[in-house]
C-alpha positions in Angstrom: 36.0 98.4 50.3 33.3 97.4 47.8 33.1 100.9 46.5 36.8 101.0 46.1 36.8 97.9 43.9 34.1 99.3 41.6 36.0 102.6 41.4 39.2 100.7 40.6 37.6 98.7 37.7 36.0 101.9 36.3 39.4 103.6 36.3 41.3 100.7 34.8 38.6 99.1 32.5 40.6 99.7 29.3 43.7 98.1 30.7 41.8 95.0 32.1 40.0 94.5 28.7 43.3 94.7 26.9 44.9 92.2 29.2 42.0 89.7 28.6 42.2 90.1 24.9 45.9 89.5 24.9 45.5 86.3 26.9 42.9 85.0 24.5 45.1 85.7 21.5 48.0 84.0 23.2 45.8 80.9 23.9 44.6 80.8 20.2 48.1 81.1 18.9 49.2 78.2 21.1 46.3 76.0 19.7 47.1 76.8 16.1 50.8 76.2 16.7 50.1 72.9 18.3 47.7 71.9 15.5 50.4 72.7 12.9 53.0 70.7 14.8 50.7 67.6 15.1 49.2 67.6 11.6 51.8 67.1 8.8 51.4 69.0 5.5 50.0 67.2 2.4 52.8 67.0 -0.1 51.9 65.9 -3.7 54.4 63.7 -5.6 56.2 65.3 -8.5 58.1 63.9 -11.3 57.8 62.6 -14.9 54.6 60.9 -16.0 54.7 57.4 -17.5 55.9 57.8 -21.1 57.0 55.8 -24.1 55.9 54.6 -27.5 53.1 52.5 -26.1 51.7 55.4 -24.0 51.9 57.7 -27.0 49.8 55.2 -29.0 47.2 55.1 -26.2 47.1 58.9 -26.1 46.5 58.9 -29.9 43.7 56.3 -29.4 42.1 58.5 -26.7 42.2 61.5 -29.1 40.5 59.3 -31.8 37.7 58.4 -29.5 37.3 62.1 -28.5 37.1 63.0 -32.2 34.3 60.4 -32.7 32.4 61.7 -29.7 32.7 65.3 -30.8 31.4 64.4 -34.3 28.4 62.4 -33.1 27.2 63.9 -29.8 25.7 67.1 -31.3 23.2 64.9 -33.3 22.1 62.9 -30.2 18.9 64.1 -28.4 17.2 63.5 -25.1 13.5 62.4 -25.5 10.9 62.6 -22.8 7.4 61.3 -23.6 4.0 61.2 -21.9 1.2 58.8 -22.5 -2.3 59.4 -21.1 -4.2 56.2 -20.1 -7.6 55.8 -18.7 -7.8 54.5 -15.1 -10.8 52.5 -14.0 -12.7 53.5 -10.8 -12.1 51.5 -7.7 -13.9 48.1 -8.1 -15.1 48.4 -4.5 -17.3 51.4 -5.2 -18.3 50.4 -8.7 -19.7 47.1 -7.5 -23.5 47.7 -7.3 -23.9 44.9 -4.7 -21.5 46.8 -2.3 -22.6 50.3 -3.2 -26.1 49.8 -1.9 -24.7 49.7 1.7 -23.3 53.2 1.3 -26.3 54.9 -0.2 -25.3 57.8 -2.5 -21.7 57.8 -1.2 -19.5 57.3 -4.2 -16.2 56.8 -2.4 -13.0 58.8 -2.9 -12.4 60.6 -6.1 -10.5 58.4 -8.5 -8.8 60.0 -11.5 -10.2 58.7 -14.8 -6.9 59.4 -16.5 -3.4 58.8 -15.6 -0.1 59.7 -17.2 2.9 57.4 -17.9 6.3 58.9 -18.7 9.3 57.5 -20.6 12.8 58.6 -21.1 14.8 57.7 -24.2 17.3 58.9 -26.8 17.1 59.8 -30.5 19.5 60.7 -33.3 19.0 63.6 -35.8 19.0 62.3 -39.3 18.2 65.4 -41.3 19.0 69.1 -40.9 15.3 70.0 -41.0 14.4 68.1 -37.9 13.7 64.4 -38.5 14.8 62.2 -35.6 14.9 58.4 -35.4 14.2 56.6 -32.1 12.7 53.4 -30.8 8.9 52.9 -31.2 8.7 51.8 -27.5 10.1 55.2 -26.4 7.0 56.8 -27.8 4.7 54.2 -26.4 4.3 52.4 -29.7 3.2 55.5 -31.5 0.6 56.5 -28.8 2.6 59.2 -26.9 0.7 62.5 -26.6 3.4 64.8 -25.4 7.0 64.5 -26.7 9.8 66.8 -25.7 13.2 66.7 -27.4 16.3 68.3 -25.9 19.3 68.9 -28.0 22.9 68.7 -26.9 23.0 72.5 -26.7 20.1 72.3 -24.2 17.5 73.8 -26.6 14.1 72.1 -26.2 11.4 71.4 -28.8 8.0 69.8 -29.0 8.0 66.8 -31.4 5.3 65.0 -33.4 5.3 61.4 -34.6 5.8 61.1 -38.3 5.4 57.3 -38.3 6.1 54.2 -36.2 6.7 50.6 -36.9 6.2 48.1 -34.1 7.8 45.1 -36.0 11.2 46.8 -36.1 10.7 49.0 -33.0 11.5 52.1 -35.0 9.7 55.5 -34.9 10.5 58.8 -36.7 9.8 62.2 -35.0 9.8 65.7 -36.4 10.7 69.0 -34.7 10.4 72.5 -36.1 14.0 73.4 -36.5 16.6 73.9 -39.3 20.3 73.7 -39.9 20.6 71.0 -37.2 23.7 68.7 -36.8 23.2 65.3 -38.3 24.7 61.8 -37.8 26.5 60.0 -40.6 25.1 56.6 -41.5 27.2 53.4 -42.0 26.6 50.0 -43.5 25.7 47.5 -40.8 26.6 44.6 -43.2 30.3 45.7 -42.8 30.2 45.0 -39.0 32.2 42.0 -37.7 32.4 40.4 -34.3 35.1 42.1 -32.3 34.7 45.5 -34.0 34.9 48.5 -31.5 31.6 50.4 -31.2 30.4 53.3 -29.0 26.9 53.7 -27.6 25.4 57.2 -27.1 22.3 58.0 -24.9 20.7 59.2 -21.7 20.9 56.3 -19.3 18.8 56.8 -16.1 18.5 60.5 -17.1 22.3 61.0 -17.1 22.2 63.1 -20.3 24.5 62.6 -23.2 26.5 59.6 -22.0 29.0 57.7 -24.1 30.2 54.1 -23.5 32.6 52.0 -25.5 32.7 48.2 -26.2 32.8 45.6 -28.9 30.4 43.8 -31.2 29.8 40.6 -29.4 27.7 38.9 -32.0 25.6 39.7 -35.1 22.4 38.2 -36.4 20.9 37.6 -33.0 17.2 36.6 -33.0 14.6 36.0 -30.3 15.5 39.2 -28.5 12.1 40.8 -28.7 8.7 39.4 -29.7 8.6 41.0 -33.1 7.8 39.2 -36.4 11.5 39.2 -37.4 14.8 40.4 -35.9 18.5 40.4 -36.7 20.1 42.2 -33.9 23.7 43.4 -33.2 24.9 42.3 -29.8 27.3 44.5 -28.0 29.0 44.8 -24.6 29.1 48.6 -24.8 27.1 49.6 -21.7 23.4 50.2 -22.6 20.9 50.9 -19.9 17.3 52.2 -19.6 17.3 55.6 -21.2 19.7 54.5 -24.0 16.8 53.2 -26.1 16.8 54.9 -29.5 20.4 56.1 -29.3 23.0 55.4 -31.9 25.5 52.7 -31.9 28.6 54.1 -33.8 31.6 52.5 -35.4 35.2 53.8 -35.3 34.5 56.0 -38.3 31.8 57.9 -36.4 29.1 56.3 -38.5 25.7 55.0 -37.1 25.6 51.3 -37.6 22.7 50.6 -35.3 20.0 51.9 -33.0 20.2 50.7 -29.4 16.9 49.0 -28.4 17.2 46.3 -25.7 19.2 44.9 -22.9 19.5 41.7 -21.0 19.0 42.9 -17.5 19.4 41.4 -14.0 15.7 41.2 -13.1 13.5 41.7 -16.0 14.9 40.1 -19.2 15.4 41.8 -22.6 14.3 45.4 -22.6 13.7 45.5 -18.9 14.5 48.1 -16.3 17.2 46.2 -14.4 21.0 46.8 -14.5 23.3 46.2 -17.4 24.8 42.7 -17.6 27.2 43.3 -20.5 24.7 42.2 -23.1 22.9 44.9 -25.2 21.2 44.8 -28.6 20.9 47.2 -31.5 18.8 47.3 -34.7 21.2 47.2 -37.7 21.4 50.5 -39.5 20.4 49.0 -42.9 17.1 48.0 -41.4 16.6 51.3 -39.7 17.3 53.3 -42.9 14.8 51.2 -44.9 12.1 51.7 -42.2 12.9 55.4 -41.7 12.7 56.3 -45.4 9.4 54.4 -45.9 7.8 56.1 -42.9 8.9 59.6 -44.0 7.9 59.0 -47.7 4.7 57.0 -47.4 3.8 56.7 -43.7 4.0 52.9 -43.8 6.8 50.3 -44.3 6.9 48.1 -47.4 8.9 44.9 -47.0 9.8 42.1 -49.3 8.2 38.7 -48.7 9.6 35.3 -49.8 6.7 33.1 -48.6 8.9 30.5 -46.8 9.6 29.8 -43.2 13.3 29.2 -42.6 15.5 28.2 -39.6 19.2 28.4 -38.9 21.3 25.3 -39.3 22.9 23.3 -36.5 25.9 21.1 -37.3 23.6 18.1 -37.0 21.1 19.6 -39.5 23.9 20.6 -41.8 25.2 17.0 -41.9 21.6 15.7 -42.4 21.0 18.0 -45.4 24.5 17.4 -46.9 25.6 21.0 -46.3 29.4 21.6 -45.8 28.9 23.9 -42.8 26.2 25.5 -40.7 25.9 28.7 -42.8 22.6 29.2 -44.6 18.9 29.1 -43.9 17.0 25.8 -44.0 13.5 26.0 -45.7 11.0 24.4 -43.3 7.8 25.3 -45.0 6.8 26.9 -48.3 3.6 28.9 -48.5 1.3 27.5 -51.2 1.1 30.0 -54.1 3.7 32.3 -52.5 6.8 33.7 -54.3 9.0 30.8 -53.1 6.5 28.2 -54.3 6.2 29.8 -57.7 10.0 29.8 -58.0 10.2 26.1 -57.3 11.7 26.3 -53.8 11.1 23.2 -51.7 11.1 22.1 -48.1 14.6 21.0 -47.2 16.4 23.4 -49.5 19.2 25.4 -47.9 19.4 29.0 -49.0 23.1 30.0 -49.0 23.2 33.2 -51.1 20.9 36.2 -51.7 21.8 38.2 -54.8 25.3 36.9 -54.5 25.7 37.8 -50.8 26.4 35.0 -48.3 23.5 34.0 -46.0 24.8 33.3 -42.4 21.5 32.2 -40.9 17.7 32.5 -40.8 17.7 36.0 -39.2 20.2 37.2 -41.8 18.1 36.0 -44.7 14.9 37.5 -43.3 16.7 40.8 -42.9 17.8 40.7 -46.5 14.4 39.9 -47.8 12.5 42.5 -45.7 15.0 45.2 -46.7 14.2 44.6 -50.3 11.3 46.4 -52.0 8.3 44.2 -53.0 8.2 43.4 -56.7 12.0 43.1 -56.8 13.4 40.0 -58.6 16.3 38.4 -56.6 18.6 35.4 -57.2 18.9 32.8 -54.6 21.7 30.2 -54.4 20.5 26.9 -52.9 21.7 23.5 -51.9 19.2 20.8 -52.6 20.3 17.3 -51.5 23.9 18.7 -51.5 23.7 19.9 -55.1 23.9 23.7 -55.9 21.1 25.3 -57.9 20.1 28.9 -58.6 16.6 30.2 -58.7 15.1 33.7 -59.3 12.2 34.9 -57.1 10.0 37.9 -57.4 9.3 39.1 -53.9 5.8 40.1 -52.9 4.5 42.5 -50.2 4.9 41.2 -46.7 1.4 40.6 -45.2 0.6 42.5 -42.0 -0.5 39.2 -40.3 1.7 36.2 -41.1 1.6 34.1 -38.0 2.2 30.8 -39.7 4.8 32.2 -42.1 6.7 33.7 -39.2 6.5 30.4 -37.3 4.0 31.5 -34.7 0.4 30.4 -34.1 -2.3 30.1 -31.5 -4.9 27.4 -30.9 -8.3 28.4 -32.5 -11.2 29.3 -30.3 -13.5 26.3 -29.6 -10.5 23.9 -29.6 -9.3 22.2 -26.5 -6.0 23.9 -27.3 -7.5 27.4 -27.5 -5.3 30.0 -25.8 -2.1 28.0 -26.4 0.4 30.0 -28.5 3.3 28.2 -30.2 6.2 28.8 -32.5 8.4 26.7 -34.6 11.3 25.0 -32.9 14.5 26.7 -34.1 18.1 25.6 -33.5 18.7 28.3 -30.9 15.5 27.4 -29.0 16.5 23.7 -29.1 19.8 24.6 -27.5 18.2 26.9 -24.9 15.6 24.4 -23.9 17.8 21.3 -24.0 15.7 19.5 -26.6 17.4 16.5 -28.2 18.1 16.6 -31.9 15.7 13.7 -32.6 12.8 15.6 -31.1 10.6 17.7 -33.4 7.6 19.9 -32.7 6.5 23.4 -31.8 7.4 25.3 -28.7 4.8 26.6 -26.3 5.2 30.4 -26.1 2.4 30.9 -23.6 -0.9 29.6 -22.3 -3.9 31.8 -21.5 -5.3 31.5 -18.0 -8.7 30.5 -19.2 -7.4 27.8 -21.5 -8.2 24.2 -20.8 -4.5 23.5 -20.9 -3.6 26.3 -18.4 -2.7 23.9 -15.5 -0.9 21.4 -17.7 1.2 23.0 -20.4 4.1 25.3 -19.6 6.0 27.9 -21.5 8.9 26.1 -23.2 7.2 22.8 -23.6 7.6 21.2 -27.0 4.5 19.6 -28.4 5.6 16.6 -30.5 2.2 15.2 -31.4 -1.5 15.8 -31.1 -3.7 12.6 -30.8 -0.7 10.6 -32.0 -0.3 12.7 -35.2 3.2 14.3 -35.5 3.5 18.0 -35.2 6.5 19.3 -37.2 5.6 23.0 -37.5 2.9 25.6 -36.8 1.0 24.5 -39.9 0.6 21.0 -38.4 -0.4 22.5 -35.1 -3.0 24.8 -36.7 -4.5 21.8 -38.6 -4.5 19.4 -35.7 -5.5 21.9 -33.0 -8.5 22.8 -35.1 -9.7 19.2 -34.9 -9.0 18.8 -31.2 -12.5 18.7 -29.6 -13.6 17.4 -26.2 -10.4 15.6 -25.3 -6.9 15.4 -26.8 -3.7 13.4 -26.2 -0.5 15.3 -26.4 3.1 14.0 -26.5 5.2 16.8 -24.9 9.0 17.2 -24.3 9.8 19.2 -21.3 13.5 20.1 -20.8 14.6 17.0 -22.6 12.1 14.6 -21.0 9.2 13.2 -22.9 5.7 12.8 -21.4 2.0 12.3 -22.3 -0.7 14.7 -21.3 -4.5 14.4 -21.7 -6.4 17.7 -21.9 -10.1 18.0 -22.0 -12.5 20.8 -22.4 -13.6 20.2 -18.8 -10.0 20.3 -17.4 -6.8 18.3 -17.4 -6.7 14.5 -16.6 
């Protein structure tokens, strides 16, 4: 019987196989048929799109933004930089008291050099390869390896032509010709509410474009430079956008993106965008750029007066009809302003016929003017208009007092205490009453006698009962503070007295 079954399967193998295959196909067909019955087909909606005069205007607006993007994007570049820094050996193995226990063993190999990398943006300003970016993108002029990628993905090595830390501007050069260039606009024509577009490479997402509005102009206190007059915008700017162009609706560069107010690290930090970004006005950029290319250094006009913006209370006190203008706090002896007869308490309202909005605006106008230029200033003195002519000098490299910043001299009880003049914006930020005058503590060194007593943001009203009205008073009185000193300090609107001695606080 067993042999019969084997003989039967050998004789009918083809038929059996065909039957099995047929049954499998039937089963598969049933599964597919069931699947098609239980899963409905996806049907896309059809019909007319939203239309009408309003939609047509929006389409035209979209086309306009595309036109701006197509005009500017070819001149935008991606910049990758490397800085080589020295790394110290592990202190554990460099300590001779510890090394004696390990004989000649020197510990693990520690690299003596390390590399830091940065990503930023630049904009081509000439067909033969000059590029403008932020100075911090090239590590304040110290980058050793700079690679520039164009929008067509061509890559070049770049060199630094010049850099200027005070304005955070650097100029690079690549060996190329017939490059696309950006058109430059007049940043003085910008108004709050104007639409702008920011170009850059945020977080390495190459050649990104965002759109927003000008939120404010003439912003100061954004970065710790000697002077600033920033454009504030809500166009999204993130790490990697630094050095990229801020463009108006005519496709003209009106600023260079430089800093953001971020969620975890403040201006210029690496946190996320909070809707507040800052750009250097194009008029400042062009002045710095041309000087760096032509001479390798930046020449700036200098007035020789420290000024502050007006608050409504100050405007009323100095008989000024509104808060526009720059109040002269201090005049440098023998400087251009002193020679022209400008006095403390004067309010500068016009610079060569152009209205002065505030202190940052005036400083920008002065520094954009070449040294040796004679300018006309319109002043209000005790409410009465007068006009003076001033011949600007060369802005000094170090002007701590003139810029409203100073530090306690070595040997003083207040050594290591850095301060700046109390401006209207700082007064508002710190909640300092209008009747309080003094200097604001910017920082205190750890080894300073005042390290455990003074805090950043404190306002020093007096030193040993002598009033402190500005950094000049602080410099003079701090230099006399030996052994022990009595300070009157205002902290967040509350006054207090502190005694600081060379042996510690009391």
